[in-house]
C-alpha positions in Angstrom: -10.9 6.6 -13.2 -9.2 5.7 -10.0 -6.8 3.0 -8.5 -6.5 1.8 -5.0 -3.4 1.4 -4.6 -3.1 -0.8 -0.8 -6.2 -2.2 0.3 -6.9 -6.2 1.8 -9.5 -8.6 -0.1 -8.3 -11.3 1.4 -9.2 -9.9 5.8 -12.5 -12.1 7.1 -13.9 -9.0 6.6 -14.0 -8.3 2.6 -13.3 -11.6 1.6 -16.1 -14.2 1.3 -17.7 -11.7 -1.3 -15.0 -10.4 -3.1 -15.7 -10.8 -6.6 -18.5 -8.4 -6.2 -16.4 -5.9 -4.0 -14.7 -6.0 -6.8 -17.6 -5.5 -8.7 -18.8 -3.0 -7.4 -15.4 -0.5 -7.3 -15.1 -0.7 -11.0 -18.6 0.2 -11.3 -17.1 3.3 -9.2 -14.5 4.5 -11.5 -11.8 2.3 -9.9 -9.6 0.6 -12.7 -7.2 -1.0 -10.5 -7.1 -2.6 -7.1 -3.6 -3.8 -5.2 -4.4 -6.5 -2.8 -2.0 -6.4 0.2 -0.6 -9.2 2.1 0.4 -9.7 5.8 2.4 -13.1 5.9 3.4 -15.7 3.9 0.1 -17.9 3.7 -2.1 -14.7 3.3 -0.1 -13.5 0.4 -1.0 -17.0 -1.1 -4.6 -16.5 -0.6 -4.1 -12.4 -2.3 -1.8 -14.5 -5.9 -5.6 -16.4 -5.6 -7.6 -13.7 -5.8 -5.5 -11.9 -8.3 -5.1 -14.5 -10.5 -9.5 -14.8 -10.3 -10.3 -11.6 -10.6 -9.4 -8.9 -13.4 -7.9 -6.2 -12.5 -6.7 -6.9 -9.2 -2.8 -7.7 -8.5 -1.3 -9.0 -5.2 2.0 -8.8 -3.0 3.6 -11.0 -1.3 5.6 -10.1 2.3 5.0 -10.2 6.8 3.1 -7.6 8.2 6.1 -6.1 11.1 2.8 -7.7 13.4 3.7 -10.9 12.1 7.9 -11.2 12.1 8.5 -12.6 14.9 6.1 -15.7 13.8 7.6 -16.1 10.4 10.6 -19.2 10.5 11.7 -20.5 7.6 9.5 -21.7 5.3 7.7 -18.8 5.1 10.3 -16.5 3.6 10.9 -19.1 1.4 7.5 -18.9 0.0 7.4 -15.6 0.9 10.1 -15.8 -2.4 8.6 -18.4 -4.5 5.7 -16.1 -4.8 8.1 -12.9 -5.5 8.3 -14.9 -9.1 4.4 -15.4 -10.4 3.1 -12.9 -12.3 0.3 -11.5 -10.4 2.8 -10.3 -7.9 3.0 -6.5 -8.1 5.3 -5.8 -5.0 7.0 -6.9 -1.9 4.9 -6.0 1.6 3.7 -5.0 3.4 6.5 -4.4 5.3 8.2 -2.2 7.8 8.3 -1.0 11.6 5.5 -0.7 13.9 6.6 0.7 16.8 3.1 2.0 18.9 1.3 -1.9 19.0 4.8 -3.5 19.1 3.4 -7.3 17.9 6.7 -7.6 17.1 10.2 -7.1 18.7 12.0 -4.0 17.6 15.2 -5.6 16.6 13.0 -8.3 14.6 10.7 -5.9 13.1 14.2 -4.0 11.3 16.0 -7.1 10.5 12.1 -8.4 8.9 12.3 -5.5 6.9 16.3 -5.4 5.9 15.1 -8.9 4.4 12.3 -7.4 2.4 14.1 -5.2 0.9 17.4 -7.5 -0.1 14.5 -9.8 -1.6 12.9 -6.7 -3.7 16.6 -5.8 -4.9 16.7 -9.4 -5.5 13.9 -10.3 -7.3 13.4 -6.1 -8.9 10.3 -5.5 -6.9 8.7 -2.7 -5.2 8.6 -2.6 -1.7 5.7 -1.5 0.6 6.5 0.0 3.2 4.4 0.4 6.7 5.8 3.1 10.0 4.0 3.9 12.7 5.3 5.5 15.6 8.6 4.5 14.1 9.2 7.0 11.9 13.0 7.8 13.2 14.3 3.7 12.5 11.7 3.5 9.1 13.7 7.3 7.7 16.7 5.5 9.2 16.5 2.1 7.2 15.5 4.3 3.8 18.8 5.8 3.7 20.6 3.1 5.2 18.9 0.1 3.2 17.1 1.5 0.6 18.6 3.3 -1.1 18.1 1.5 -4.3 15.1 0.1 -4.6 12.3 1.3 -5.1 8.9 1.4 -2.2 5.8 3.6 -0.7 5.4 4.6 2.1 1.7 3.5 2.5 -0.9 4.9 4.0 1.0 7.9 5.5 0.9 9.5 8.2 5.0 10.3 9.6 6.0 13.3 9.9 8.3 15.9 8.0 11.7 14.3 8.7 10.2 10.9 7.2 8.3 12.1 4.8 12.2 14.1 3.4 13.6 10.9 4.0 11.6 9.2 0.9 10.9 11.1 -1.3 15.3 11.8 -1.5 15.1 8.2 -1.7 12.8 8.3 -4.6 9.7 6.3 -3.3 6.5 7.1 -3.5 3.8 8.2 -0.4 0.5 6.8 -0.2 -2.4 8.8 1.0 -5.6 7.0 2.5 -9.0 8.0 4.4 -7.7 9.3 7.1 -7.4 12.4 5.1 -10.9 13.2 4.9 -11.5 12.8 9.0 -12.3 16.2 10.8 -9.4 16.1 12.5 -6.4 15.7 10.0 -3.4 17.1 11.4 -1.5 16.4 8.2 -3.0 18.7 5.5 1.1 21.1 4.8 2.3 17.2 3.9 0.0 16.1 1.8 0.6 19.2 -0.5 4.9 19.2 -0.3 4.7 16.0 -2.0 4.8 15.9 -6.1 2.3 14.9 -8.0 4.3 12.2 -9.7 4.8 11.2 -6.3 1.6 10.7 -5.0 -0.7 7.3 -4.4 -4.3 7.2 -3.3 -5.5 4.0 -1.1 -8.4 2.7 1.1 -6.4 -0.1 3.4 -10.0 -1.5 2.9 -11.4 -2.7 5.0 -9.7 -0.9 7.6 -10.1 3.2 8.2 -13.2 4.0 5.2 -12.8 7.2 4.3 -16.1 10.1 5.6 -18.7 9.8 4.8 -18.6 6.2 5.7 -16.4 6.4 8.7 -17.3 3.9 10.7 -18.1 1.2 8.0 -16.6 -1.1 6.3 -14.4 -0.1 4.2 -13.9 -1.1 0.4 -12.0 -0.5 -2.8 -14.9 1.3 -4.3 -14.8 4.4 -1.9 -10.7 5.5 -3.1 -12.7 8.2 -4.6 -12.9 9.9 -0.9 -9.8 9.5 -0.3 -8.9 11.3 -3.9 -11.5 13.4 -3.1 -10.0 14.8 0.2 -6.7 14.6 -1.3 -8.2 17.6 -4.2 -9.5 19.7 -1.4 -6.5 19.7 0.5 -4.2 20.9 -2.9 -6.5 22.2 -4.5 -7.0 20.6 -7.2 -9.9 19.0 -9.7 -9.9 15.7 -7.9 -10.4 14.7 -12.0 -6.6 15.9 -12.0 -5.7 13.6 -9.3 -7.6 10.7 -10.2 -5.9 10.9 -13.3 -1.9 11.5 -12.1 -2.8 8.8 -9.0 -4.1 6.3 -11.2 -0.8 6.5 -13.2 1.5 6.9 -10.9 0.0 3.7 -9.1 0.4 1.8 -13.5 4.1 2.9 -13.0 5.0 2.4 -9.7 3.4 -1.5 -10.1 4.7 -1.9 -13.3 1.2 -2.9 -15.1 0.3 -1.9 -18.6 -2.4 1.1 -19.6 -6.7 0.1 -18.2 -8.0 -2.6 -20.5 -11.4 -4.1 -20.0 -9.2 -7.6 -19.6 -6.7 -6.6 -16.5 
């Protein structure tokens, strides 16, 4: 069995057939899916899907791309949603210095505010970091050591990985691990088995053999296969411990037909 620890079922490319997408995932052995929000409105939609679809949970948060557009009403809405049962984490938050859609100081402030909310509500964080290893690591070390978090779709360097692991955080790998030019194999092997998650980040980053297509949670098996190949492990072993890790990280009960 598999667990897609991070996808975006509310994305325009998936939302219209979200129930069918989740059914396909279940048929492919995926026992759980977390749909991750990008802003307050998206978080509302994510919660609605999670309430309607068995085996789906939601996050509430503001993506660094959206940080500059978030007003106090948006932050209040995130806090309201954080108390709902199907919301299992805050985010995705973090830093994106590749696109810089929000000013960097605003991104950093939003990241710290998510950490404060995580502390208040006792929820883990889902963290995005792109071209921002140094600042992401600094914020984790300065403000994030007393909360749990995951470095999602990890594509950073050794220093960021070290900061996350030292803080007790999880590290999640995506379809990138299946690409021919992937250069992070050594880091994949560095992550302890009890800290490792797999994700699709659907509809983005479809793994080989689906690269170039719309991604979906059913394809998380290929991510697990990629991780298994790089680590010299059986895919069944990777599937078992990443599913166990995801359920522990998001504080979910063991899988059952009704969850």
